[in-house]
C-alpha positions as CSV (number, residue, x, y, z in Angstrom):
1,M,0.0,0.0,0.0
2,P,1.5,3.4,-0.9
3,I,2.5,5.6,2.0
4,K,0.0,8.3,1.2
5,K,-3.0,5.9,1.1
6,R,-1.7,4.2,4.2
7,S,-1.6,7.5,6.1
8,Q,-5.1,8.4,4.8
9,F,-6.3,5.0,6.0
10,A,-4.7,5.5,9.4
11,R,-6.2,8.9,9.7
12,S,-9.7,7.7,8.8
13,A,-9.4,4.8,11.2
14,L,-8.3,7.1,14.0
15,E,-11.2,9.5,13.3
16,F,-13.7,6.6,13.2
17,G,-12.3,5.2,16.4
18,G,-12.7,8.6,18.0
19,Y,-16.3,8.7,16.9
20,L,-17.0,5.3,18.4
21,L,-15.4,6.4,21.6
22,A,-17.6,9.5,21.6
23,I,-20.7,7.4,21.1
24,G,-19.5,5.2,24.0
25,L,-19.0,8.2,26.3
26,L,-22.5,9.4,25.4
27,A,-24.0,6.1,26.2
28,T,-22.2,5.7,29.5
29,S,-23.2,9.3,30.5
30,I,-26.9,8.4,29.9
31,W,-26.5,5.2,31.9
32,Y,-24.7,7.0,34.7
33,A,-27.2,9.9,34.9
34,M,-30.2,7.5,35.0
35,Q,-29.0,5.6,38.0
36,G,-31.5,6.1,40.8
37,Q,-33.9,8.0,38.6
38,R,-37.3,7.1,37.1
39,I,-38.1,7.3,33.5
40,E,-40.7,10.0,34.2
41,D,-38.0,12.2,35.8
42,W,-36.6,12.7,32.3
43,W,-39.7,14.5,31.1
44,I,-38.4,17.6,32.8
45,L,-38.7,19.8,29.7
46,L,-42.4,19.1,29.6
47,R,-42.8,20.1,33.3
48,A,-40.7,23.2,33.0
49,K,-42.1,26.7,32.8
50,L,-42.9,27.8,29.3
51,W,-40.5,30.8,29.4
52,L,-37.6,28.6,30.5
53,T,-38.2,26.1,27.7
54,A,-38.7,28.7,25.1
55,G,-35.6,30.6,26.3
56,L,-33.5,27.4,26.1
57,F,-34.6,26.7,22.5
58,A,-33.9,30.4,21.6
59,T,-30.5,30.5,23.2
60,V,-29.5,27.1,21.6
61,T,-30.5,28.5,18.2
62,I,-28.6,31.8,18.8
63,S,-25.4,30.3,20.3
64,G,-25.4,27.1,18.2
65,V,-26.3,28.4,14.7
66,L,-26.9,32.2,14.3
67,L,-23.8,33.6,16.0
68,P,-21.4,30.9,14.7
69,G,-22.7,31.7,11.2
70,I,-22.0,35.5,11.7
71,L,-18.5,34.7,13.1
72,F,-17.6,32.5,10.1
73,W,-19.1,35.0,7.7
74,L,-17.1,37.9,9.2
75,A,-13.9,35.8,9.1
76,T,-14.4,34.3,5.6
77,R,-16.0,37.1,3.7
78,P,-12.7,38.9,2.7
79,F,-11.4,35.8,1.1
80,A,-14.3,35.1,-1.2
81,T,-12.9,35.8,-4.7
82,T,-15.3,34.5,-7.3
83,R,-18.6,35.8,-5.9
84,P,-19.7,37.6,-2.7
85,L,-20.5,35.5,0.3
86,S,-23.9,36.4,1.7
87,L,-24.8,36.1,5.4
88,T,-27.7,33.9,4.4
89,S,-25.5,31.3,2.8
90,M,-23.1,31.2,5.8
91,Q,-26.1,30.8,8.1
92,A,-27.2,27.9,6.0
93,L,-23.7,26.5,6.1
94,A,-23.6,26.9,9.9
95,G,-26.8,25.1,10.4
96,G,-26.2,22.3,7.9
97,G,-22.6,21.9,8.9
98,A,-23.5,21.6,12.6
99,L,-26.0,18.9,11.8
100,L,-23.5,17.0,9.5
101,N,-20.8,17.3,12.2
102,Y,-22.8,14.7,14.2
103,T,-21.6,12.2,11.7
104,P,-18.1,10.7,11.5
105,F,-15.1,12.4,9.8
106,K,-16.3,16.0,10.5
107,A,-18.6,15.9,7.4
108,G,-19.9,19.4,8.2
109,L,-16.5,21.0,8.4
110,I,-15.3,19.3,5.1
111,G,-18.6,20.2,3.4
112,R,-18.4,23.9,4.4
113,I,-14.8,24.2,3.2
114,T,-15.6,22.4,-0.1
115,Y,-18.7,24.5,-0.7
116,L,-16.8,27.8,-0.1
117,K,-14.1,26.6,-2.4
118,I,-16.4,25.7,-5.3
119,F,-19.0,28.5,-5.1
120,H,-17.0,31.4,-3.6
121,G,-13.4,30.7,-4.5
122,V,-12.2,30.5,-0.9
123,G,-9.0,28.5,-1.2
124,Y,-7.9,25.8,1.2
125,K,-5.1,27.9,2.6
126,A,-7.5,30.8,3.1
127,A,-9.9,28.4,4.9
128,A,-7.1,27.1,7.1
129,L,-6.2,30.7,7.9
130,T,-9.7,31.7,8.8
131,H,-10.1,28.7,11.1
132,A,-6.8,29.5,12.7
133,V,-8.1,33.1,13.3
134,I,-11.3,31.8,14.8
135,A,-9.5,29.3,17.1
136,A,-7.1,32.1,18.2
137,V,-10.0,34.5,18.9
138,F,-11.8,31.8,20.8
139,G,-8.8,30.9,22.9
140,A,-7.9,34.5,23.7
141,T,-11.6,35.4,24.6
142,C,-11.9,32.3,26.9
143,L,-8.7,33.0,28.7
144,L,-9.4,36.7,29.2
145,T,-13.0,36.2,30.4
146,I,-12.1,33.4,32.8
147,L,-9.6,35.7,34.5
148,I,-12.1,38.5,34.6
149,T,-14.8,36.2,35.9
150,V,-12.6,34.8,38.7
151,W,-11.6,38.4,39.6
152,R,-15.1,39.9,39.6
153,G,-17.1,36.8,40.6
154,S,-20.2,38.3,38.9
155,F,-21.3,40.0,35.7
156,D,-21.5,43.7,36.3
157,L,-20.6,46.8,34.3
158,L,-16.9,46.6,35.3
159,W,-16.8,43.0,33.9
160,W,-18.0,44.2,30.5
161,V,-15.7,47.2,30.5
162,A,-12.7,45.0,31.3
163,A,-13.7,42.4,28.7
164,L,-14.2,44.8,25.9
165,T,-11.1,46.8,26.7
166,G,-9.0,43.7,26.9
167,L,-10.3,42.3,23.6
168,G,-9.7,45.7,21.9
169,I,-6.1,45.6,23.1
170,M,-5.7,42.1,21.8
171,A,-7.2,43.1,18.4
172,G,-4.7,45.9,18.2
173,I,-1.8,43.6,19.0
174,A,-2.9,40.9,16.6
175,A,-3.7,43.2,13.6
176,P,-0.1,43.7,12.4
177,I,0.5,40.0,13.0
178,L,-2.4,39.1,10.8
179,R,-1.1,41.3,8.0
180,I,2.2,39.4,8.2
181,L,0.6,36.0,8.2
182,I,-1.5,36.6,5.1
183,P,0.7,35.5,2.1
184,A,1.2,38.2,-0.5
185,E,-0.2,35.9,-3.2
186,M,-3.3,34.9,-1.3
187,P,-6.5,36.4,-2.8
188,V,-8.0,38.7,-0.2
189,V,-9.4,42.2,0.0
190,S,-6.5,44.6,-0.2
191,Q,-7.3,46.4,3.0
192,L,-6.3,43.4,5.1
193,H,-2.9,43.5,3.5
194,N,-2.4,47.3,3.5
195,S,-4.5,48.8,6.3
196,F,-3.9,48.4,10.0
197,T,-7.4,49.9,10.6
198,S,-9.1,47.4,8.4
199,S,-7.2,44.5,10.0
200,F,-8.1,45.9,13.5
201,I,-11.8,46.2,12.6
202,Y,-11.8,42.6,11.1
203,L,-10.3,41.1,14.3
204,A,-12.3,43.3,16.7
205,S,-15.5,42.2,15.0
206,C,-14.6,38.6,15.4
207,F,-13.7,39.2,19.1
208,A,-17.0,41.0,19.7
209,I,-19.1,38.2,18.1
210,Q,-17.1,35.5,20.0
211,L,-17.8,37.4,23.3
212,V,-21.5,37.7,22.5
213,G,-21.5,34.0,21.5
214,L,-20.0,32.9,24.8
215,Y,-22.5,35.1,26.7
216,F,-25.5,33.4,25.0
217,T,-23.9,30.0,25.6
218,A,-23.7,31.0,29.3
219,V,-27.3,32.1,29.4
220,R,-28.2,28.8,27.7
221,W,-26.5,26.8,30.6
222,W,-28.1,29.1,33.2
223,L,-31.5,28.2,31.7
224,V,-30.7,24.5,31.6
225,F,-29.9,24.4,35.4
226,Q,-33.0,26.5,36.1
227,I,-35.0,23.9,34.3
228,M,-33.2,21.2,36.4
229,E,-34.3,23.1,39.5
230,Q,-30.6,23.5,40.4
231,P,-30.0,27.2,39.8
232,I,-26.5,28.5,39.3
233,S,-25.0,32.0,38.9
234,L,-24.4,33.5,35.5
235,A,-20.6,33.5,36.3
236,N,-20.7,29.7,36.9
237,A,-22.8,29.3,33.8
238,W,-20.0,31.2,31.9
239,M,-17.6,28.4,33.0
240,A,-20.1,25.8,31.8
241,G,-20.3,27.6,28.5
242,I,-16.5,27.6,28.0
243,I,-16.4,23.8,28.9
244,H,-19.2,23.4,26.3
245,M,-17.2,25.2,23.5
246,V,-13.9,23.5,24.4
247,A,-15.6,20.1,24.1
248,I,-16.9,21.0,20.6
249,M,-13.5,22.1,19.4
250,A,-11.5,19.3,21.0
251,G,-13.8,16.4,20.5
252,P,-15.3,14.7,17.5
253,A,-19.0,15.0,16.4
254,N,-19.9,18.2,18.2
255,G,-18.3,17.0,21.4
256,I,-20.6,14.0,21.8
257,G,-20.0,12.3,25.1
258,L,-17.0,14.5,26.0
259,R,-19.2,17.5,26.7
260,E,-21.5,15.5,29.0
261,W,-18.6,14.1,31.0
262,L,-16.7,17.4,31.2
263,I,-19.9,19.2,32.4
264,G,-20.5,16.3,34.9
265,V,-17.0,16.5,36.3
266,G,-17.1,20.3,36.3
267,G,-20.2,20.2,38.5
268,Q,-18.7,17.5,40.7
269,L,-15.6,19.6,41.4
270,G,-17.5,22.8,42.0
271,G,-16.3,24.5,38.9
272,I,-19.8,25.1,37.7
273,G,-21.5,25.6,41.1
274,S,-20.7,24.6,44.6
275,S,-24.3,23.4,45.1
276,L,-23.7,20.6,42.5
277,E,-20.7,19.0,44.3
278,M,-23.1,16.6,46.0
279,D,-24.1,14.7,42.9
280,M,-22.4,14.5,39.5
281,R,-25.6,13.1,38.0
282,V,-27.3,16.5,38.3
283,S,-24.8,18.4,36.0
284,M,-24.6,15.4,33.7
285,S,-28.4,15.2,33.4
286,A,-28.3,19.0,32.6
287,A,-25.8,18.3,29.8
288,L,-28.1,15.6,28.4
289,V,-31.1,17.9,28.4
290,D,-29.1,20.5,26.6
291,R,-27.9,17.9,24.1
292,A,-31.6,16.8,23.4
293,V,-32.7,20.4,22.7
294,E,-29.6,21.0,20.5
295,A,-30.4,17.9,18.5
296,I,-34.0,19.1,17.9
297,V,-32.8,22.6,16.8
298,L,-30.1,21.3,14.5
299,I,-32.3,18.7,12.8
300,V,-34.8,21.5,11.9
301,L,-32.4,24.3,11.0
302,G,-29.8,21.9,9.6
303,L,-32.2,20.4,7.1
304,L,-33.5,23.8,6.1
305,G,-30.0,25.0,5.6
306,L,-29.0,22.0,3.5
307,A,-32.1,22.4,1.4
308,F,-31.3,26.1,0.8
309,L,-27.7,25.3,-0.1
310,R,-28.9,22.6,-2.6
311,Y,-31.2,25.2,-4.1
312,V,-28.4,27.8,-4.5
313,A,-26.0,25.1,-5.9
314,R,-28.6,24.1,-8.5
315,R,-29.3,27.7,-9.5
316,S,-25.6,28.4,-9.8
317,T,-25.2,25.3,-12.0
318,T,-28.0,26.2,-14.3
319,S,-27.2,30.0,-14.3
320,P,-23.5,30.4,-13.9
321,N,-23.7,34.2,-14.5
322,D,-26.2,34.6,-11.7
323,V,-24.0,36.2,-9.0
324,E,-25.3,36.0,-5.4
325,Q,-25.7,39.4,-3.9
326,P,-24.1,40.0,-0.5
327,Q,-26.3,40.7,2.5
């Protein structure tokens, strides 16, 4: 077997093995959380107050599809060369990709990169660069806000002033670095090459959306624990939101299994709320409730997004001169 094919086979085997491990972790988390509970205890969403359930579905939609779509659109738009990239298309890619990422081999990620390459001329190097930017923005935002949250202990005006100021400083430091990292031959709007101001605005916008995304993820977890009748503070919910996002980025298939166990352990160790230290099953059950709501949202929005992308692809094939207008 040629070395290249052998390495591809090994990579695919490793990814599939990781997916099976994730399914196993999810199954064991369900088993563990159900110990000592009745089946009817799991109908907690039906017993919850309507505003809590509606709020959870809304925050899952915002934090899981809408804001990631805006972030990827902001990061990718300058690299679209053949036709403008609309926010509508990126939202469809975000929803459809999130749904497909529940399958092995990161099908949603690969599909998004391929779609952007074919229909918008975003090269593979540009895609790698935008993903690196998003990962760096995420890591910096998490680190800064964890420090501020530990310092303040609550979300007040000073928390937001410190967070926005810190992210603005980071964007100013990173702007000249970004201009150096973009190869001279890479197709991109000239301002990112030539203008510090444009590079700063580009990064500051990404930082701002990432901060808002983490906030809605925190509110999402605050609502989950309200529904579980184990209320936690918004500061503790922020920690749960960061665990949630780390599990998605580090684990396969939207962090299946890994998220549930990390949230469970975080609750057990008091990292999410000291009131949860008594029973790991509470925080793990909360993670499973969140997973169920996320699955419902992604099935609906993901299928709609994929249908929209199929329509756009067919129209582009039949009318190659029909250029999509930016939004």
